[in-house]
NUTORKOL-222368 format. One record per atom (N, C-alpha, C, O, CB): x, y, z. Coordinates in steps of 0.1 Angstrom, whole numbers, plus 5000, padded with zeros to 4 digits. Glycine has a CB too. Layout:
REM NUTORKOL-222368
XYZ/...
REM end
This chain:
REM NUTORKOL-222368
500849885000/500050005000/500950125000/502050135005/499150005012/500450234994/501150354992/501050445005/499950445011/500650434980/502150515008/502150595020/501550735017/501250805026/503550605025/501450775005/501050915001/499650945006/499451045013/501050924987/498550855003/497250885008/497150885023/496350955029/496250785002/497950795030/497850795045/498450925051/497850975060/498650675050/499550975045/500051095050/499151215047/498951305056/501451125043/498451215036/497551315032/496351325042/495951425047/497051305018/495851205045/494751195055/495151245069/494351305076/494151045056/496351205073/496851255086/497051405086/496751465096/498251185089/497551465075/497651605075/496251675075/496151775082/498351655062/495251615069/493951675069/493351655083/492651755088/492951595059/493551545090/493151535104/493751635113/493151685122/493351385109/495151655112/495851745120/495251895118/495151965127/497351745117/494951925105/494452055102/493052065108/492752175113/494352075086/492251965108/490951965114/491051985129/490252065135/490151835110/491951915135/492151925150/492652075153/492152125163/493151825155/493552125145/493952265147/492852365146/492752455154/495052295137/492052355135/490852445133/489852435145/489352535150/490152415120/489552305149/488652295160/489252345173/488452405181/488352145162/490552335175/491152385187/491052545187/490852605198/492552345188/491252605176/491252745175/489752795178/489652895185/491652795161/488752725173/487352765175/487052745190/486352835196/486452675167/487552645196/487252625210/487952735219/487352785228/487752485215/489152765215/489952875222/489153005221/489253085231/491252885216/488553035210/487753165208/486653165218/486353265224/487253175194/485953045219/484753045229/485253055243/484653135251/484052905227/486352995247/486853005260/487353155263/487053205274/488052905262/487953215253/488353355254/487153445257/487253535265/489153395242/486053425249/484853515251/484353495265/483953595271/483853475240/484253375270/483753345283/484653405294/484153455304/483553195285/485953395291/486953455300/486853605301/486953665312/488353405296/486653665289/486453815289/485153855297/485253955304/486453865275/484053785295/482853815302/483053805317/482553885325/481753725297/483753695321/484053675335/484853785341/484653835352/484653545338/485953825334/486853935339/486054065339/486354155347/488053945330/485154085329/484354215330/483454215342/483354315349/483454225317/482754105345/481954095357/482754115370/482354185379/481253965358/483954065370/484854075382/485354215383/485654265394/485953975382/485554285372/486154425373/485154525377/485554635382/486654465359/483854495376/482854595381/482854595396/482654495403/481354555376/483154705402/483254715416/481854735422/481154825419/484154845420/481554645432/480254655438/480154775447/481154825453/479854525446/478954835448/478754945457/478954895472/478554785475/477355005455/479454985480/479554945494/478254925500/477355005497/480455045502/478054835509/476754815515/476354945523/477155005529/476654695525/475054975522/474555085529/474655065544/474354965549/473055115525/474955175551/475055165566/473655155571/472755225568/475755285572/473455065581/472155045587/471955155597/472755175606/472154905594/470955235594/470755355603/470355315618/470455395627/469655445598/469855195619/469455145633/470655105641/470655115653/468455025631/471655055634/472855015641/473555135648/473855235642/473854945632/473755125661/474455225669/475755175674/475755055678/473455285680/476655255675/477955225681/477955295695/477955415695/479155265672/477955215705/477955275718/479355295723/480355225721/477255185728/479455405731/480755435738/480355405753/479155415756/481255575736/481355385761/481055345775/481755445784/482755505781/481455205778/481155465796/481755555806/481755475819/481055385821/480855685807/482655525828/482855455841/481955535851/482055655852/484355455845/481155465858/480355525869/481055495882/481355375885/478855475869/481355595890/481955575903/481155645914/480855765912/483455625903/480755575924/480055635935/480855625947/481055515953/478655565937/481455735952/482355735963/481655715976/482155655985/483055865964/480355755977/479555735989/479355585991/479555536002/478255815989/478855515981/478555375982/479855285980/479855175985/477555335971/480855345974/482055265972/481955165961/482455055962/482455205985/481255195950/481155105939/481555175926/481455295925/479755045938/481855095916/482055145902/481755035892/481854915895/483555195901/481355085881/480954995870/480955075857/480955195857/479654915872/480955005845/480855065832/479455065828/478654975830/481854995822/479055175821/477655185815/477755245802/478655325799/476655255825/476755225793/476755285780/476455435781/475655475789/475655225770/477155515773/476955665775/475655715769/475355835769/478155735768/474855625763/473555655759/472555685770/471555745769/472955555749/472955635782/472155655794/472555785801/473755825800/472355535804/471655855806/472055975814/471855955829/470955885833/471156095809/472656025836/472856005850/471956095858/471856215855/474356015854/471256035868/470456115877/470956085891/470755965896/468856095875/471556175898/472156145911/471256185922/470656285922/473556225912/471156095932/470456115945/471456115956/472656095954/469356005947/471056145968/471956155979/472656025983/473856025986/471256205992/471955915982/472555785986/472655685974/472655565976/471855725997/472655735962/472755645951/472555725938/472755845937/471755535952/472255645927/472055715914/471155625906/471055505908/473355735908/470555685895/469855615885/470455645872/470755765869/468355645886/470555545863/470955575849/469755545841/469155435841/472155475845/469355655834/468055645826/468355645811/469355695806/467255765830/467455575804/467555575790/466955695784/466455785792/466855445784/466855715771/466355835765/464855855768/464455975769/466555825750/464155755770/462655765773/462455765788/461355735793/461855655767/463455805796/463355815811/463055675817/462455675828/462355915815/463355565811/463155435817/464455415825/465555425820/462955325807/464255375838/465455345846/466055215842/465455105842/465055335861/467355225837/468055105833/468855045844/468954925846/468955135821/469455135852/470355085863/470055185875/470055305873/471855085860/469855125887/469655205899/470555145909/470655025912/468155205904/471355235916/472355195926/471955275939/471855395938/473755215922/471855205950/471655275962/472355205973/472755085972/470055285966/472655285984/473355225995/472755276008/472355386009/474855255995/472755186018/472255226032/472955136042/473555036039/470655216032/472855186054/473455106065/472754986069/473354886074/473555196078/471454976066/470654856069/469954816056/469654906047/469554886080/469754686054/469054636042/467654666043/466954626053/469354486041/467154746034/465754786034/464854666032/465154576024/465454896023/463654656039/462754546038/462254536024/461954416019/461554566048/462054636016/461554636003/462554565993/462154515983/461154765998/463854575997/464854515988/465154375992/465954305984/466054595988/464654326003/464954186007/464154095997/463054125994/464554156022/464753985993/464053895984/462953825990/462953776002/465053785978/461853815983/460653745987/460853595985/461553565975/459353795980/460353515994/460553375993/460053315980/460753215975/459953306004/458953355975/458353295963/458753365950/458153335939/456853285964/459653455950/460053525938/461053445930/461853365935/460553675941/461053475917/462053405908/463353465910/463553585913/461553425893/464353385910/465753435913/466653405901/466353315892/466353365925/467753465901/468753445890/470153465897/470353555904/468553545878/471053375894/472353385899/473153485891/473153485879/473153245898/473853575898/474553685892/476053665895/476453655907/474053825896/476853645885/478353625887/479053755885/479453785873/478853515877/479253825896/480053945895/481553915895/481953805898/479654045906/482354015893/483853985892/484353935906/485253845906/484554115888/483853995917/484453955930/483653855937/484153795947/484554085938/482353835934/481553745942/480353705933/480053765923/481053805955/479553605938/478353565932/477253595942/477453595954/478353405929/476053625936/474953665945/473653625938/473653615926/474953825948/472653595946/471353565940/470553695938/470453785947/470453465949/470053715926/469253835923/467753795921/467453685918/469753905911/466953895924/465453875923/465053935909/465354045906/464653945935/464253855902/463653905889/462453985892/461553945900/463253785880/462354105887/461254195889/460754225875/461454275866/461754325896/459454205873/458754235860/457754345863/456954345872/457954105855/457954455854/456954555855/456554595840/457054535831/457454685862/455754705839/455354735825/456454785816/456254795804/454254845826/457554825822/458754875814/459754765810/460654795803/459454985821/459554645816/460454535812/460854455824/460254465835/461654595806/461854365822/462254275832/463554325838/464454365831/462454135827/463654335851/464854385859/465354275868/464554185872/464454515866/466554285872/467154195882/467654285893/468354385891/468354115876/467354255905/467754335917/468554245926/468154135929/466554395924/469654295931/470454225940/471054315951/471254435948/471654145933/471354265962/471954345973/473154265979/473154145979/470854375985/474154335983/475254275989/475954375998/475954495996/476254225978/476554326009/477154416019/478554446013/479354356009/477254346033/478954576014/480254616009/481254556019/481154566031/480354776010/482354496013/483354426022/484154526030/484754486040/484254346013/484254656026/485154746033/484454856041/484954916049/486154806024/483154866038/482354966045/481154906051/480754796047/481955086035/480554966060/479354906067/478154956059/477255016065/479354956082/478054926047/476854966038/476354846030/477154756026/477355076029/475054846028/474454746019/474254816006/473654926005/473154686025/474754755995/474554805982/473454735975/473454615974/475954795974/472554805969/471354745962/471454795948/471554915945/470054775968/471454705938/471554735924/470354675917/470054555919/472854685918/469654755909/468554705901/468954745887/469154855883/467154775905/469054645878/469454665864/468554595855/467954485858/470954615862/468354655843/467454585833/468254465828/469454455829/467154685821/467554365823/468154245819/469154255808/470054185807/467054145815/468854355799/469754385788/471154435792/472154415786/469154475778/471154515803/472354575808/473154485818/474354505820/472054705815/472454385823/473054305834/474354235830/475254235838/472054195837/474554185818/475954125815/477054225816/478154195820/475954075801/476854355812/477854455814/478154485829/479254505832/477354585807/477054485837/477254505851/478054395857/478954415865/475854525858/477754265853/478454145858/479954155856/480754115864/477854025852/480254205844/481654205840/482454315846/483654315848/481854205825/481754435850/482554545854/482254595868/482954695872/482254655844/481354545875/480954585889/482154565899/482654445899/479654525894/482554665906/483654645916/483354735928/482654835928/484954695910/483754675940/483754755952/485054835953/486154775950/483554665965/484954955957/486155035959/486555035974/485755005982/485955185955/487755055977/488255055991/488055185997/488355196009/489755015991/
REM end
């Protein structure tokens, strides 16, 4: 058999493979250009959520009661003679701190009231859950270790974790 027709058929097949490869490369290049165009379009930055607020914090120190803790600066301070209240914008009491030489009967826990364990930095104490029309509050009392005063704290449930982490008795 002659080698000429076989070589001719092989050359035709190689030419066909080359042409098909070039056509395939064009399709891949078009898809690659479309993808790079999509990737080059810079997306708009997400809109800032107007509801999201960034809180700053302030340190509250009461020299009379000998306590300190951190609170959000969105609360405003109302000072009384033997304590203070930190109020929200709608005058809802978020944190109330008071001190006295004797534990007031109204602040003693009732036997049938719901309680919650509060883990402060220096000690643990049982707090009483108080529910009113403005929300749920936790109230706890503890004797100051260095002064002859009982400290009573009432805090809203949302603020309580911050109080637990930052509440301290001063010397």
